[in-house]
C-alpha positions as CSV (number, residue, x, y, z in Angstrom):
1,M,-54.4,22.0,-79.0
2,Q,-54.3,18.0,-77.8
3,E,-53.2,19.1,-74.1
4,A,-56.2,21.4,-73.8
5,S,-58.6,18.8,-74.8
6,E,-57.1,16.6,-72.4
7,L,-57.3,19.4,-69.7
8,A,-61.0,19.8,-70.9
9,A,-61.7,16.1,-70.2
10,E,-60.2,16.1,-66.9
11,A,-62.1,19.0,-65.8
12,E,-65.3,17.5,-66.9
13,S,-64.0,14.3,-65.2
14,T,-63.7,16.2,-61.6
15,G,-67.0,17.9,-61.8
16,A,-64.8,20.9,-61.9
17,A,-66.3,22.2,-65.1
18,S,-69.3,20.7,-65.6
19,P,-71.8,21.9,-67.5
20,Q,-74.9,21.0,-66.0
21,P,-74.6,21.6,-62.4
22,P,-76.7,18.7,-59.8
23,G,-79.1,21.7,-59.2
24,R,-81.6,21.7,-56.2
25,H,-80.2,18.9,-54.3
26,D,-77.1,20.1,-53.5
27,L,-78.2,23.4,-52.9
28,A,-80.7,22.3,-51.0
29,L,-78.3,20.9,-48.6
30,L,-75.6,23.8,-48.5
31,A,-78.8,25.8,-47.7
32,V,-80.2,23.6,-44.5
33,G,-76.6,23.4,-43.3
34,A,-76.1,27.2,-43.5
35,G,-79.6,27.8,-41.6
36,L,-78.6,25.0,-39.3
37,S,-75.3,26.8,-38.5
38,N,-76.5,30.1,-38.1
39,A,-78.9,28.7,-35.5
40,S,-76.6,26.8,-33.4
41,S,-74.3,29.4,-33.3
42,M,-76.8,32.3,-32.2
43,L,-77.5,29.6,-29.4
44,T,-74.3,29.5,-28.4
45,L,-73.8,33.7,-29.1
46,V,-76.8,34.0,-26.8
47,G,-75.4,31.7,-23.9
48,L,-72.0,33.2,-24.0
49,T,-73.3,36.9,-23.8
50,V,-75.6,35.6,-20.9
51,R,-72.5,33.8,-19.1
52,L,-69.9,36.7,-19.5
53,Y,-72.4,39.5,-18.6
54,D,-71.4,39.8,-14.7
55,S,-68.0,39.9,-15.9
56,G,-68.9,43.6,-17.4
57,P,-69.3,45.1,-20.6
58,G,-65.7,44.5,-21.1
59,A,-65.6,40.9,-21.3
60,V,-68.7,41.0,-23.7
61,A,-66.5,43.5,-26.1
62,I,-63.8,41.0,-26.1
63,M,-65.9,38.5,-26.8
64,F,-67.2,40.1,-30.0
65,A,-64.0,41.5,-30.7
66,A,-62.2,38.4,-30.8
67,G,-64.7,36.7,-33.3
68,T,-64.2,39.6,-35.7
69,V,-60.5,39.3,-35.3
70,G,-61.2,35.7,-36.1
71,G,-63.1,36.4,-38.6
72,V,-60.5,38.7,-40.3
73,L,-57.7,36.5,-40.2
74,G,-59.7,33.9,-41.2
75,T,-61.5,34.7,-44.6
76,P,-57.7,35.3,-46.5
77,I,-56.8,31.8,-45.3
78,G,-60.0,30.6,-46.6
79,G,-59.9,31.7,-50.0
80,W,-56.2,30.8,-50.0
81,L,-57.2,26.9,-49.4
82,V,-60.5,27.1,-51.4
83,D,-58.5,28.0,-54.7
84,R,-55.5,25.4,-53.2
85,Y,-57.7,22.5,-52.0
86,R,-60.8,20.5,-53.5
87,N,-63.4,22.3,-52.1
88,R,-65.9,19.7,-50.7
89,P,-63.7,17.6,-48.5
90,L,-61.6,20.9,-47.4
91,Y,-65.3,22.2,-46.2
92,V,-65.8,19.1,-44.2
93,C,-62.6,19.3,-42.7
94,I,-63.2,22.8,-41.5
95,L,-66.9,21.9,-40.2
96,V,-65.3,19.1,-38.4
97,A,-63.0,21.1,-36.9
98,Q,-65.5,23.4,-35.8
99,A,-67.3,20.6,-33.9
100,V,-64.4,19.6,-32.0
101,T,-63.4,23.4,-31.0
102,L,-67.0,23.4,-30.0
103,S,-66.7,19.9,-27.9
104,A,-63.2,21.3,-26.2
105,L,-65.1,24.6,-25.3
106,V,-68.0,22.6,-23.4
107,A,-65.3,21.5,-20.9
108,V,-63.6,25.2,-20.1
109,A,-67.0,26.9,-20.6
110,S,-66.5,28.2,-17.3
111,V,-63.3,29.9,-18.1
112,P,-63.6,33.4,-19.8
113,A,-60.0,33.4,-20.9
114,A,-60.4,30.0,-22.8
115,I,-64.2,31.0,-24.4
116,I,-62.0,34.2,-25.6
117,A,-59.8,32.5,-27.2
118,G,-62.2,29.7,-28.5
119,L,-64.2,32.1,-30.3
120,A,-61.1,33.5,-31.9
121,I,-60.6,30.3,-33.4
122,M,-64.2,29.6,-34.4
123,G,-64.1,32.9,-35.9
124,M,-61.6,31.9,-38.3
125,L,-63.0,28.8,-39.0
126,G,-66.5,29.6,-39.4
127,A,-64.9,32.7,-42.1
128,M,-63.3,29.5,-43.8
129,A,-67.0,27.9,-44.2
130,T,-68.3,31.0,-45.5
131,T,-66.2,30.9,-48.3
132,C,-66.3,27.3,-48.9
133,T,-70.1,27.8,-49.1
134,S,-70.2,31.2,-51.3
135,V,-67.7,29.2,-54.1
136,L,-69.9,25.8,-54.2
137,V,-73.1,27.8,-54.4
138,A,-71.4,29.6,-57.4
139,R,-70.6,26.1,-58.5
140,I,-73.6,24.5,-58.1
141,N,-75.6,26.7,-59.9
142,A,-75.6,27.7,-63.5
143,E,-74.5,31.3,-64.3
144,D,-78.0,32.8,-65.1
145,D,-79.3,31.0,-61.8
146,G,-76.6,32.2,-59.4
147,V,-78.8,34.7,-57.9
148,R,-81.5,32.0,-57.2
149,G,-78.5,29.9,-55.0
150,F,-77.5,32.8,-52.6
151,S,-81.1,33.7,-52.4
152,W,-82.0,30.5,-50.8
153,V,-78.7,30.5,-48.6
154,S,-79.3,33.7,-47.4
155,T,-83.0,33.1,-46.5
156,A,-81.8,29.8,-44.8
157,R,-79.2,31.8,-42.8
158,T,-81.4,34.7,-41.8
159,A,-84.4,31.9,-40.7
160,G,-81.9,30.0,-38.7
161,A,-80.7,33.2,-36.8
162,M,-83.9,34.4,-35.9
163,A,-84.4,30.9,-34.6
164,G,-81.5,30.2,-32.4
165,T,-81.7,33.9,-31.4
166,L,-85.4,33.0,-29.9
167,L,-84.1,29.6,-28.6
168,G,-80.8,30.9,-27.2
169,G,-82.6,33.0,-24.7
170,V,-84.3,29.8,-23.5
171,V,-81.6,27.8,-23.1
172,A,-79.3,30.4,-21.8
173,A,-82.1,30.6,-19.0
174,G,-82.4,26.7,-18.5
175,P,-79.6,24.1,-19.4
176,G,-77.1,26.7,-19.8
177,L,-74.0,27.6,-21.9
178,E,-72.6,24.1,-22.0
179,V,-75.9,22.7,-23.6
180,A,-75.5,25.5,-26.0
181,L,-71.9,24.7,-27.1
182,A,-72.5,20.6,-27.1
183,I,-75.8,21.7,-29.6
184,D,-73.5,23.8,-31.6
185,A,-71.2,21.1,-31.4
186,A,-73.4,18.7,-33.3
187,A,-74.6,20.5,-35.8
188,S,-71.3,21.0,-37.0
189,F,-70.9,17.2,-37.3
190,L,-74.5,17.2,-38.9
191,Q,-73.6,20.3,-41.7
192,A,-70.1,18.1,-42.2
193,F,-72.5,15.1,-42.7
194,L,-74.8,17.0,-44.7
195,I,-72.0,18.6,-46.9
196,S,-70.3,15.3,-47.4
197,R,-73.7,14.5,-49.4
198,I,-73.3,16.8,-52.1
199,R,-72.4,15.6,-55.4
200,T,-70.9,19.4,-56.9
201,D,-66.9,19.7,-56.0
202,R,-64.8,22.1,-56.9
203,D,-60.8,21.3,-58.3
204,P,-59.3,24.7,-58.4
205,R,-56.0,22.7,-59.5
206,V,-57.9,22.1,-62.9
207,H,-58.5,25.9,-63.3
208,D,-55.2,26.9,-62.3
209,R,-53.5,25.0,-65.4
210,F,-55.9,26.3,-67.6
211,A,-55.6,29.9,-66.4
212,G,-52.1,29.6,-65.4
213,T,-53.1,31.7,-62.2
214,S,-50.7,32.4,-59.3
215,R,-51.4,30.9,-55.9
216,R,-51.0,34.2,-54.0
217,S,-53.2,34.7,-51.2
218,L,-53.3,38.6,-52.4
219,A,-54.2,37.7,-56.0
220,G,-57.6,38.0,-54.8
221,L,-57.5,41.7,-54.4
222,A,-55.1,42.1,-57.8
223,Q,-58.2,40.4,-59.6
224,L,-60.5,43.0,-57.9
225,G,-58.2,46.3,-58.7
226,R,-58.3,45.1,-62.0
227,D,-62.2,45.3,-62.4
228,R,-63.7,48.8,-62.0
229,V,-67.4,47.7,-61.9
230,L,-66.8,44.8,-58.9
231,T,-64.2,47.4,-57.1
232,V,-66.3,50.1,-57.0
233,R,-69.6,47.9,-56.3
234,L,-67.7,46.7,-53.1
235,V,-66.7,50.1,-52.0
236,A,-69.8,51.0,-51.9
237,H,-71.3,47.8,-50.4
238,V,-68.5,49.1,-47.4
239,V,-69.8,52.0,-47.6
240,T,-73.8,51.0,-47.1
241,M,-72.7,48.3,-44.5
242,T,-71.1,50.9,-42.5
243,A,-74.2,53.0,-42.6
244,M,-76.6,50.0,-41.6
245,T,-74.5,49.3,-38.7
246,I,-75.0,52.7,-37.2
247,A,-78.5,52.7,-38.4
248,L,-79.0,49.4,-36.5
249,A,-76.6,50.3,-33.0
250,N,-78.8,53.5,-33.5
251,E,-82.1,51.5,-33.0
252,I,-82.3,51.3,-29.4
253,F,-81.6,55.1,-28.6
254,L,-84.7,56.1,-31.0
255,V,-87.4,53.3,-30.0
256,T,-86.5,54.5,-25.9
257,G,-85.4,57.4,-26.4
258,V,-87.3,59.7,-29.0
259,M,-90.4,57.4,-29.1
260,R,-90.4,56.7,-25.7
261,Q,-91.5,53.1,-26.2
262,N,-90.2,49.8,-24.2
263,E,-88.0,47.1,-24.5
264,V,-90.8,45.1,-26.5
265,V,-91.7,47.3,-28.9
266,Y,-87.5,47.6,-29.6
267,G,-87.7,44.0,-29.9
268,V,-90.6,43.9,-32.5
269,V,-88.9,46.6,-34.7
270,V,-85.5,45.0,-34.7
271,T,-87.7,41.7,-35.7
272,C,-88.8,43.7,-38.6
273,W,-85.5,43.9,-40.2
274,G,-85.0,40.0,-40.4
275,I,-88.7,39.7,-42.0
276,G,-87.3,42.0,-44.4
277,V,-83.8,40.2,-45.0
278,L,-86.4,37.4,-45.9
279,A,-88.7,39.0,-47.8
280,G,-85.6,40.4,-50.1
281,A,-84.0,37.3,-50.7
282,V,-87.4,35.9,-52.0
283,V,-87.5,38.7,-54.4
284,T,-83.5,38.5,-55.7
285,R,-84.7,34.9,-56.8
286,R,-85.8,36.4,-60.5
287,L,-82.6,38.3,-61.0
288,K,-81.2,37.3,-64.3
289,G,-77.5,39.0,-65.9
290,I,-75.0,41.8,-64.6
291,D,-77.8,44.5,-65.5
292,A,-80.6,43.4,-63.2
293,L,-78.2,43.1,-60.7
294,L,-76.9,46.3,-61.0
295,R,-80.0,48.0,-61.0
296,A,-81.3,46.1,-58.4
297,Y,-78.6,47.2,-56.4
298,L,-79.3,51.0,-57.1
299,I,-82.8,50.8,-56.5
300,G,-82.0,49.2,-53.0
301,T,-79.8,51.7,-51.7
302,G,-82.0,54.6,-53.2
303,V,-84.4,53.1,-51.0
304,M,-82.7,52.4,-47.8
305,A,-81.5,55.9,-47.7
306,A,-85.2,57.2,-48.2
307,A,-86.4,54.7,-45.8
308,F,-83.8,56.1,-42.9
309,A,-84.9,59.9,-43.7
310,V,-88.2,59.1,-43.5
311,T,-87.8,57.3,-39.8
312,A,-85.6,60.3,-39.0
313,L,-88.3,63.0,-40.1
314,F,-91.6,60.3,-38.2
315,P,-90.5,58.6,-35.6
316,H,-93.2,56.7,-35.0
317,P,-92.8,52.7,-33.9
318,V,-95.1,51.8,-37.0
319,V,-93.5,54.1,-39.4
320,N,-89.9,52.5,-38.1
321,A,-91.6,49.3,-38.2
322,I,-92.4,49.4,-42.2
323,A,-89.0,51.5,-42.7
324,W,-86.9,48.7,-40.9
325,I,-89.0,46.0,-43.3
326,T,-88.2,47.7,-46.1
327,C,-84.6,48.5,-44.8
328,G,-84.0,44.5,-44.3
329,G,-85.2,43.3,-47.8
330,C,-83.0,46.3,-49.5
331,A,-79.7,44.6,-46.9
332,A,-80.4,41.5,-48.5
333,V,-80.8,42.4,-51.9
334,Q,-77.8,44.3,-51.6
335,N,-75.6,41.3,-50.1
336,I,-76.9,38.6,-52.7
337,T,-76.6,40.7,-55.4
338,L,-72.8,41.3,-54.2
339,M,-72.2,37.8,-54.2
340,A,-73.8,37.1,-57.8
341,L,-71.6,40.0,-59.2
342,V,-68.5,38.4,-57.9
343,Q,-69.9,34.8,-59.7
344,K,-70.2,36.3,-62.8
345,R,-67.2,38.7,-63.2
346,T,-64.7,36.6,-61.7
347,P,-62.7,33.9,-63.3
348,E,-63.2,30.8,-61.8
349,A,-59.4,29.8,-60.4
350,Y,-59.8,33.3,-58.2
351,K,-63.3,32.8,-57.0
352,G,-62.0,31.8,-53.6
353,R,-59.6,34.5,-53.0
354,V,-62.3,37.0,-54.5
355,Y,-64.6,35.8,-52.3
356,S,-62.4,36.0,-49.4
357,A,-60.9,39.5,-50.1
358,A,-64.8,40.4,-50.5
359,G,-65.9,39.2,-46.9
360,T,-62.8,40.5,-45.4
361,T,-63.6,43.9,-46.2
362,L,-67.3,43.7,-45.3
363,I,-66.3,42.0,-41.7
364,I,-64.0,45.5,-41.4
365,A,-66.6,47.7,-42.3
366,N,-69.0,46.2,-40.1
367,T,-66.8,46.1,-37.2
368,V,-66.0,50.4,-38.1
369,G,-69.6,50.7,-38.1
370,Y,-70.0,49.5,-35.0
371,L,-66.8,51.5,-33.4
372,S,-68.3,54.8,-34.7
373,A,-71.9,54.1,-34.1
374,G,-70.9,55.6,-30.3
375,P,-69.5,58.7,-31.2
376,V,-71.9,59.8,-33.8
377,I,-75.1,58.7,-32.0
378,A,-73.5,60.9,-28.8
379,L,-72.8,64.1,-31.0
380,A,-75.9,64.1,-33.3
381,G,-78.4,62.1,-31.6
382,P,-80.8,59.2,-33.1
383,R,-82.6,61.4,-35.2
384,N,-79.4,63.4,-36.7
385,T,-77.5,59.6,-37.0
386,L,-80.4,58.2,-39.3
387,F,-79.8,61.6,-41.7
388,I,-76.1,60.8,-41.2
389,A,-76.8,57.4,-42.2
390,A,-78.5,58.2,-45.6
391,A,-76.1,60.6,-46.5
392,L,-73.4,58.1,-46.4
393,I,-75.6,55.9,-48.6
394,V,-76.1,58.7,-51.4
395,P,-72.5,58.8,-52.8
396,A,-71.9,55.2,-52.8
397,T,-75.3,55.1,-54.8
398,L,-74.0,57.8,-57.3
399,A,-70.7,56.6,-57.8
400,M,-72.4,53.2,-59.3
401,V,-74.6,55.2,-61.3
402,V,-71.2,56.6,-63.0
403,V,-69.8,53.1,-63.7
404,V,-72.9,51.9,-65.0
405,F,-73.4,54.6,-67.1
406,R,-70.1,54.0,-68.4
407,E,-69.6,50.5,-68.6
408,R,-71.3,48.6,-71.4
409,V,-73.2,46.4,-69.3
410,G,-75.1,44.3,-71.5
411,S,-72.0,42.5,-72.5
412,E,-70.7,42.1,-68.7
413,P,-71.8,38.2,-68.0
414,A,-68.8,36.7,-70.2
415,T,-66.1,38.6,-68.5
416,A,-64.7,35.6,-66.6
417,A,-65.7,33.0,-69.3
418,E,-64.1,35.1,-71.7
419,T,-60.4,35.6,-69.2
420,E,-60.7,31.8,-68.9
421,N,-61.0,30.5,-72.4
422,T,-58.6,33.3,-73.4
423,S,-55.7,32.0,-71.2
424,A,-56.4,28.3,-72.1
425,T,-56.7,28.9,-75.8
426,K,-53.3,30.2,-74.7
427,N,-51.8,27.8,-72.9
428,G,-53.0,24.9,-75.6
429,A,-51.5,26.6,-78.4
430,T,-47.8,26.2,-76.0
């Protein structure tokens, strides 16, 4: 028991188990950094797309594939690192590595092969940074307030991506890719400075000593497999994300082919999705407890499926715009509630690897959606593709309904904490 008391005192002194999180100061710095990162990344992405346009669609496809492969490789590595080393200095090191990589790319921006390699590295580092953000947001916020933290970060990321996309065309057409890369590098340095100013840190070594947990990188998947609610929720999210990706890829064909509208209308409708994401992030801030998270997900998936079907039945720009605002809001609810559910149901020592396992599966789902979109659209046509997307969401929703009814969700928020407390008691007894 004396050992357990000493460990508890150590956890409190390192800030890893502080009952009172620093709150808005740290969350604001994390959110601003995330928004800044997304904005500068979109500047680079637009600039790279314009630069590689003359090399043909194959080069552009390889560019996106390189970032995706890097993300798939980097996410599990990030989860392992986050559950092994102190998170704040680790995050700063990752951001500095991003800045150095982007600075090096400025000198080789005219060499496509170097750009592709650099994008793969940036994909890895970006995935690691995302895992760090998720774990620190969960650490900063009290358990009941976790949704609010993820909501603010989601809002900042979406706003940053929208701003970066708008400015990316201006920078690409004017100063060029080199300037976009330099801005991105400077933004990474600035984000590293912001993260260094947060007061919250997480030392996973303390939680390893409490829980006696494995340091294996696959421990996150094993932890997911032990939680039926979280496993089914993640599988359902993968199916829903695949449907969303297919619907978004289908949009250009729906607007220009079925509706007979031009590219301006297409741009407006796509922007509506981003507006919906911002609105959905605001809505989630009032959610409290696992019951509310699961109900919000079920409502969001049901509404999204209905919106896809209505757009297919009534293919009109106004209907499409309203549906896309609705779907964007539902997408935000689904993403934020998933992150909050992982926070509430995962023991502290496993959080990095569980977040990374979830992130890896979502990247793969996004890739599968884009790869399958072409054949689906070609065979079914734009309107039927939306019906197919809606049909994919239905079984995912029903699976979650079954799990919700079979679980006693009212007692779930204590699951992760109870696991840690039990382990700590056993370790103290020995």
